[in-house]
N, CA, C and O of each residue as an XYZ file, in Angstrom:
548
protein
N       1.031     -1.027      0.058
C      -0.091     -0.208     -0.065
C       0.809      1.107     -0.183
O       1.985      1.130      0.182
N       0.233      2.040     -0.651
C       1.180      3.429     -1.292
C       1.098      4.570      0.121
O       0.128      5.327      0.130
N       1.754      4.635      0.870
C       1.868      6.141      1.958
C       2.079      7.562      0.903
O       2.882      7.970      0.063
N       0.396      8.120      1.763
C       0.413      9.201      0.887
C       1.496     10.566      1.820
O       1.760     10.466      3.018
N       1.872     11.495      1.119
C       3.218     12.209      1.443
C       2.482     13.533      1.471
O       1.651     13.757      0.592
N       2.810     14.730      2.737
C       2.317     15.654      2.820
C       4.050     16.898      3.222
O       4.890     16.742      4.108
N       3.988     17.714      2.425
C       5.330     18.612      3.301
C       4.304     19.774      3.872
O       3.277     20.230      3.370
N       4.997     20.089      5.152
C       4.240     20.990      5.804
C       5.157     21.807      6.420
O       5.697     21.406      7.451
N       5.573     23.487      5.710
C       6.598     23.918      5.834
C       6.250     25.480      5.944
O       5.131     25.994      5.943
N       7.478     26.086      6.036
C       7.164     27.400      6.071
C       7.048     27.706      4.544
O       7.538     26.952      3.704
N       6.413     28.790      4.246
C       6.351     29.545      2.747
C       7.307     29.910      2.477
O       7.783     30.585      3.390
N       8.294     29.790      1.140
C       8.495     28.539      0.512
C       9.414     27.697      0.080
O      10.087     27.645     -0.950
N       9.313     26.848      1.319
C       9.902     25.520      1.543
C       9.516     24.291      1.134
O      10.226     23.357      0.763
N       8.130     24.367      1.246
C       7.714     22.883      0.893
C       7.364     23.111     -0.870
O       7.925     22.213     -1.497
N       6.874     23.721     -1.454
C       7.118     24.360     -3.037
C       8.617     24.030     -3.252
O       8.705     22.946     -3.827
N       9.484     24.425     -3.067
C      11.200     24.294     -3.363
C      11.777     22.997     -2.757
O      12.844     22.728     -3.310
N      11.466     22.184     -1.895
C      11.551     20.673     -1.611
C      10.567     20.090     -3.131
O      11.077     19.307     -3.933
N       9.369     20.545     -3.277
C       8.488     19.889     -4.095
C       9.285     19.521     -5.819
O       9.390     18.513     -6.518
N       9.677     20.850     -5.926
C      10.683     21.981     -7.067
C      11.764     20.687     -7.194
O      11.706     19.780     -8.024
N      12.488     20.820     -6.422
C      14.106     20.542     -5.977
C      13.627     18.538     -6.528
O      14.309     18.107     -7.458
N      12.411     17.431     -5.849
C      12.062     16.713     -6.136
C      12.333     16.140     -7.556
O      13.205     15.352     -7.920
N      11.134     16.883     -8.404
C      11.013     16.694     -9.432
C      11.808     17.388     -9.913
O      11.233     17.855    -10.896
N      13.062     17.893     -9.863
C      14.718     17.712    -11.197
C      15.257     16.614    -10.651
O      15.877     15.866    -11.407
N      15.160     16.312     -9.406
C      16.545     15.258     -9.262
C      15.346     13.848     -9.692
O      15.957     13.069    -10.424
N      14.064     13.415     -9.469
C      13.280     12.241     -9.982
C      13.320     12.757    -11.416
O      14.168     12.169    -12.087
N      12.841     13.415    -11.873
C      12.083     13.635    -13.145
C      11.012     13.354    -13.691
O      10.725     12.844    -14.774
N      10.264     13.848    -12.589
C       8.880     13.489    -13.016
C       8.302     14.474    -11.386
O       8.899     14.760    -10.348
N       6.969     14.722    -11.853
C       5.898     15.386    -10.783
C       6.071     14.395     -9.751
O       5.879     13.232    -10.105
N       6.512     14.681     -8.104
C       6.526     13.601     -7.230
C       4.986     14.151     -6.674
O       4.514     15.285     -6.597
N       4.375     12.635     -6.287
C       3.341     12.553     -5.675
C       3.242     13.154     -3.927
O       3.254     12.514     -2.875
N       3.197     13.829     -4.047
C       3.096     14.797     -2.203
C       1.991     15.759     -2.560
O       1.599     16.108     -3.674
N       1.577     16.110     -1.345
C       1.221     17.105     -1.265
C       1.815     18.568     -0.981
O       3.035     18.469     -0.851
N       1.336     20.001     -0.829
C       2.451     20.484     -0.590
C       1.514     21.053      0.131
O       0.354     21.066     -0.279
N       1.988     21.805      1.726
C       1.602     23.244      2.066
C       2.536     23.771      2.778
O       3.239     23.367      3.704
N       2.411     25.008      2.041
C       2.958     26.162      2.261
C       2.416     27.019      3.220
O       1.299     27.527      3.119
N       3.336     27.223      4.327
C       2.069     28.232      5.971
C       2.920     29.561      5.460
O       4.144     29.502      5.340
N       2.249     30.630      5.201
C       2.218     31.912      5.227
C       2.530     32.344      6.528
O       1.689     31.834      7.268
N       3.390     33.091      7.238
C       3.628     33.704      8.192
C       2.810     34.555      8.717
O       3.316     35.172      9.655
N       1.257     34.952      8.367
C       0.306     35.109      9.010
C      -1.109     34.747      8.774
O      -2.028     35.565      8.818
N      -1.290     33.058      8.438
C      -1.681     32.388      7.938
C      -2.674     31.316      9.510
O      -2.187     30.417     10.195
N      -4.127     31.918      9.590
C      -4.715     31.516     10.478
C      -4.175     29.760     11.091
O      -4.429     28.854     10.297
N      -3.611     29.430     12.175
C      -3.084     27.889     12.010
C      -4.798     26.865     12.370
O      -4.799     25.634     12.370
N      -6.379     27.903     12.703
C      -6.814     26.465     12.622
C      -6.979     26.625     11.708
O      -6.535     27.704     12.100
N      -7.247     26.736     10.430
C      -7.592     27.458      9.598
C      -6.906     26.413      8.316
O      -7.452     25.836      7.376
N      -5.261     26.490      8.832
C      -4.295     25.612      8.455
C      -4.557     24.347      8.678
O      -4.464     23.552      7.743
N      -4.953     23.898     10.023
C      -4.839     22.318     10.242
C      -6.066     21.898      9.657
O      -6.151     20.675      9.548
N      -6.962     22.500      9.281
C      -8.295     22.351      8.403
C      -8.128     21.995      7.285
O      -8.783     21.127      6.707
N      -6.921     22.843      6.697
C      -6.625     22.035      5.259
C      -6.171     20.988      5.440
O      -6.642     19.922      5.045
N      -5.027     21.178      6.168
C      -4.341     19.535      6.636
C      -5.479     18.196      6.453
O      -5.200     17.233      5.739
N      -6.709     18.299      7.168
C      -7.192     17.003      7.799
C      -8.155     17.052      6.620
O      -8.447     15.947      6.165
N      -8.741     18.183      5.998
C      -9.324     18.400      4.250
C      -8.450     17.511      3.456
O      -9.143     16.935      2.617
N      -7.504     17.250      3.402
C      -6.578     16.920      2.103
C      -6.401     14.934      3.423
O      -6.752     14.005      2.696
N      -6.071     14.487      4.617
C      -6.338     13.642      5.180
C      -7.289     12.993      4.773
O      -7.074     11.808      4.520
N      -8.914     13.642      4.533
C      -9.885     13.031      4.841
C     -10.123     12.076      3.354
O     -10.723     11.031      3.103
N      -9.065     13.343      2.318
C      -9.298     12.487      0.866
C      -9.420     10.913      0.971
O     -10.302     10.118      0.647
N      -7.813     10.754      1.726
C      -7.701      9.371      1.645
C      -8.737      8.025      2.109
O      -9.911      8.138      2.461
N      -8.051      6.905      2.015
C      -8.484      6.021      2.607
C      -8.280      5.821      4.078
O      -7.079      5.738      4.334
N      -9.204      5.697      5.330
C      -8.208      5.308      7.085
C      -7.603      4.180      6.542
O      -7.216      3.858      7.665
N      -7.176      3.301      5.852
C      -5.988      2.740      6.253
C      -4.876      2.472      5.192
O      -4.226      1.464      4.915
N      -4.902      4.062      4.576
C      -3.687      4.635      3.848
C      -3.340      4.952      4.651
O      -4.058      5.609      5.405
N      -1.700      4.596      5.032
C      -0.470      5.190      5.625
C      -0.558      6.452      5.588
O      -1.368      6.898      4.775
N       0.265      7.489      6.477
C       0.122      8.816      5.695
C       1.764      9.225      6.563
O       2.100      8.707      7.628
N       2.511     10.150      5.868
C       3.567     10.712      6.337
C       3.721     12.030      6.121
O       4.003     12.557      5.044
N       3.464     12.760      7.549
C       3.889     14.253      7.284
C       5.607     14.811      7.313
O       6.436     14.391      8.120
N       5.871     15.803      6.273
C       7.171     16.402      6.566
C       7.237     17.536      7.194
O       6.808     18.320      6.348
N       7.496     18.152      8.136
C       7.807     19.326      9.162
C       9.282     19.973      8.684
O      10.124     19.090      8.522
N       9.738     21.259      8.441
C      10.608     21.612      8.958
C      11.190     22.160     10.202
O      12.350     21.838     10.458
N      10.653     22.822     10.889
C      11.039     23.031     12.257
C      10.332     22.758     13.025
O       9.153     23.062     12.845
N      10.880     21.786     14.708
C      10.004     21.470     15.559
C       9.789     22.386     16.205
O      10.642     23.194     16.571
N       8.506     22.426     16.482
C       8.138     23.569     17.312
C       7.398     25.205     17.062
O       6.778     26.042     17.718
N       8.062     24.958     15.313
C       7.410     26.355     14.854
C       6.050     26.312     14.088
O       6.147     25.525     13.147
N       5.011     26.796     14.155
C       3.523     27.461     12.906
C       3.402     25.837     12.439
O       2.988     24.924     13.153
N       3.869     25.734     11.070
C       3.635     24.526     10.293
C       3.900     23.370     11.442
O       3.218     22.347     11.378
N       4.745     23.498     12.347
C       5.160     22.120     13.057
C       3.683     21.720     14.206
O       3.444     20.598     14.655
N       3.003     22.775     14.426
C       2.443     22.950     15.319
C       0.734     22.691     14.791
O      -0.175     22.139     15.412
N       0.725     23.311     13.434
C      -0.537     22.425     12.512
C      -1.051     21.483     12.209
O      -2.208     21.070     12.125
N       0.714     20.854     11.898
C       0.826     19.265     11.656
C       0.420     18.378     12.767
O      -0.185     17.309     12.685
N       0.760     18.863     13.597
C       0.789     18.300     15.268
C      -1.089     18.377     15.535
O      -1.808     17.516     16.040
N      -1.332     19.255     15.178
C      -3.151     18.881     15.339
C      -3.587     18.178     14.404
O      -4.441     17.352     14.727
N      -3.303     18.223     13.398
C      -3.638     17.395     12.326
C      -3.624     16.185     12.495
O      -4.559     15.420     12.260
N      -2.121     15.795     13.092
C      -2.084     14.585     13.730
C      -2.964     13.647     14.534
O      -3.620     12.666     14.183
N      -2.765     14.315     15.885
C      -3.832     14.368     17.166
C      -5.301     14.065     16.304
O      -5.921     13.024     16.520
N      -5.656     14.805     15.580
C      -6.551     14.723     14.963
C      -7.078     13.294     14.092
O      -8.105     12.616     14.067
N      -6.407     13.283     13.750
C      -6.352     11.712     12.534
C      -6.516     10.648     13.501
O      -7.379      9.773     13.575
N      -5.417     10.926     14.296
C      -5.029      9.078     14.744
C      -6.220      9.063     15.869
O      -6.465      7.977     16.394
N      -7.035     10.313     16.297
C      -8.530      9.758     16.857
C      -9.037      9.190     15.981
O      -9.375      8.019     16.156
N      -9.244      9.796     14.823
C     -10.064      9.202     13.792
C     -10.078      8.134     13.551
O     -11.142      7.562     13.315
N      -8.624      7.359     13.524
C      -8.297      5.661     13.301
C      -7.500      5.813     11.897
O      -7.438      4.900     11.073
N      -6.882      7.124     11.727
C      -5.769      6.592     10.705
C      -4.564      6.282     11.057
O      -4.209      6.532     12.209
N      -3.693      5.681     10.153
C      -2.380      5.726     10.136
C      -1.752      6.468      9.495
O      -1.752      6.582      8.269
N      -0.742      7.441     10.805
C       0.003      8.810     10.419
C       1.012      8.662     11.315
O       0.844      7.980     12.326
N       2.902      9.674     10.879
C       3.721      9.949     11.256
C       3.834     11.276     11.015
O       3.250     11.917     10.142
N       4.494     11.608     11.706
C       4.718     12.858     11.624
C       6.589     13.150     11.556
O       7.148     12.638     12.525
N       7.303     13.688     10.826
C       8.470     13.833     11.007
C       9.103     15.675     10.804
O       8.581     16.429      9.983
N      10.101     16.046     11.586
C      10.724     16.905     11.236
C      11.759     17.245     11.042
O      12.540     16.321     10.816
N      12.362     18.690     11.011
C      14.088     18.319     10.742
C      13.943     18.337      9.228
O      15.053     18.506      8.723
N      12.937     18.218      8.284
C      13.217     17.662      7.146
C      14.356     18.265      6.011
O      14.482     19.476      5.830
N      15.068     17.361      5.364
C      16.152     17.763      4.402
C      16.033     17.396      3.150
O      14.886     16.971      3.006
N      16.770     17.324      1.924
C      16.323     16.941      0.545
C      16.121     15.776      0.439
O      15.256     15.185     -0.207
N      17.312     15.224      1.389
C      17.405     13.726      1.597
C      16.056     12.837      1.739
O      15.672     11.826      1.150
N      15.438     13.726      2.880
C      13.992     12.958      3.164
C      13.039     12.711      2.333
O      12.488     11.635      2.101
N      12.788     14.119      1.720
C      11.903     14.298      0.713
C      11.714     13.200     -0.385
O      10.801     12.463     -0.755
N      13.597     13.554     -0.882
C      13.612     12.181     -1.788
C      13.805     10.693     -1.473
O      14.167     10.093     -2.485
N      13.656      9.758     -0.196
C      13.492      8.993      0.590
C      12.297      8.587      0.549
O      11.962      7.533      0.009
N      11.699      9.201      0.986
C       9.859      9.108      1.186
C       9.560      8.877     -0.503
O       9.667      7.720     -0.908
N       9.209      9.890     -1.434
C       8.795      9.904     -2.488
C       9.829      8.230     -2.940
O       8.966      7.360     -3.053
N      10.684      7.843     -3.098
C      11.125      6.508     -3.949
C      11.126      5.276     -2.846
O      11.588      4.203     -3.234
N      10.505      5.398     -1.139
C      10.006      4.262     -0.683
C       8.838      4.231     -0.642
O       8.295      3.151     -0.410
N       8.113      5.322     -0.836
C       6.332      4.867     -0.120
C       5.408      4.472     -0.660
O       4.236      4.847     -0.710
N       6.397      3.020     -1.439
C       5.228      2.041     -2.052
C       5.916      0.732     -1.198
O       5.377     -0.374     -1.168
N       6.975      0.995     -0.630
C       7.433      0.104      0.585
C       7.457     -0.028      2.005
O       8.189      0.726      2.647
N       6.759     -0.881      2.581
C       6.703     -1.290      3.943
C       6.379      0.140      4.889
O       7.025      0.389      5.907
N       5.268      1.027      4.371
C       4.437      1.768      5.211
C       4.802      1.813      6.151
O       5.445      2.821      6.445
N       4.551      0.447      7.466
C       4.970      0.449      8.735
C       6.513      1.261      8.717
O       6.411      2.383      9.213
N       7.503      1.021      8.384
C       8.780      1.648      8.427
C       9.261      2.708      7.861
O      10.354      3.242      8.052
N       8.420      3.002      7.159
C       8.595      4.295      6.167
C       9.612      5.535      7.157
O      10.823      5.760      7.158
N       8.552      6.096      7.870
C       9.372      7.015      8.604
C      10.400      7.056      9.118
O      10.998      8.131      9.073
N      11.145      5.684      9.946
C      12.100      5.232     10.536
C      13.046      5.178      9.055
O      13.909      6.056      9.037
N      13.015      4.367      7.934
C      13.900      4.528      6.771
C      13.885      5.892      6.685
O      14.968      6.411      6.956
N      12.386      7.145      6.191
C      13.096      8.132      5.657
C      13.918      9.505      7.194
O      14.458     10.596      7.010
N      13.728      8.986      8.116
C      14.606      9.561      9.353
C      16.195      9.215      9.508
O      17.204      9.909      9.631
N      15.955      7.903      9.447
C      17.996      7.367      8.643
C      17.987      8.017      7.295
O      18.929      8.804      7.197
N      17.511      7.976      6.609
C      17.724      8.393      5.008
C      18.174     10.446      5.286
O      18.624     11.159      4.389
N      17.915     10.846      6.512
C      17.965     11.972      6.782
C      19.466     11.760      7.560
O      20.284     12.560      7.106
N      19.924     11.042      8.423
C      21.147     11.156      8.607
C      22.446     10.719      8.134
O      23.483     10.975      8.748
N      22.406     10.092      7.097
C      23.397      9.508      6.061
C      23.523     10.593      5.400
O      24.558     11.190      5.697
N      22.749     11.210      4.444
C      22.889     12.573      3.917
C      23.875     13.768      4.601
O      24.449     14.612      3.913
N      23.972     13.693      6.089
C      24.555     14.163      6.756
C      26.170     13.887      6.996
O      26.503     13.321      8.038
N      27.115     14.263      6.089
C      28.434     13.850      5.541
C      29.151     14.982      6.065
O      28.513     15.994      5.773
N      30.309     15.290      6.781
C      31.516     15.975      7.140
C      32.528     15.695      5.624
O      33.439     14.883      5.782
N      32.448     16.069      4.787
C      32.866     17.129      3.506
C      34.090     17.189      3.051
O      34.688     16.879      2.021
N      34.537     18.110      5.029
C      35.374     18.401      4.724
C      36.891     17.796      4.411
O      37.023     16.626      4.772
N      37.991     18.374      3.830
C      39.103     17.334      3.186
C      40.167     17.027      4.322
O      40.652     17.864      5.084
N      40.277     16.481      4.310
C      41.736     15.678      5.554
C      42.378     16.678      5.727
O      42.555     17.538      4.865
N      42.802     16.703      6.832
C      44.315     17.596      7.235
C      45.223     16.948      6.828
O      45.243     15.745      7.088
N      46.621     17.752      5.795
C      47.526     17.411      5.775
C      48.395     16.727      6.831
O      48.744     17.110      7.948
N      48.660     15.525      6.104
C      49.620     14.812      7.461
C      51.489     15.053      7.054
O      52.348     14.646      7.835
């Protein structure tokens, strides 16, 4: 079963990640973007995310990626997550999103949805590399 993906981020970061994924993958990515404007009312934005959640079947797993833990987009996504979990949806939320995470989520979204969020998290860590040249001996 394919995991549904959403980016809930400070505007324009979600759209930028989506455009990056399209560039790298050579196709329009299968994900929903919620770019949150600075003055956007959180309750209204939570409703938008929940409307998207409700468009799918309850047994379809969902992964939401956010940029910053504790920021407004995260709080919106976390509130939507709480409500969706209460309704019986299978939904996960990761923060600290980078390009590696978005690409990993898109390329693995049809494999084992139960472990997708952990594979995406691990993909982010593997993408962080100290590329400084080694010191001269």
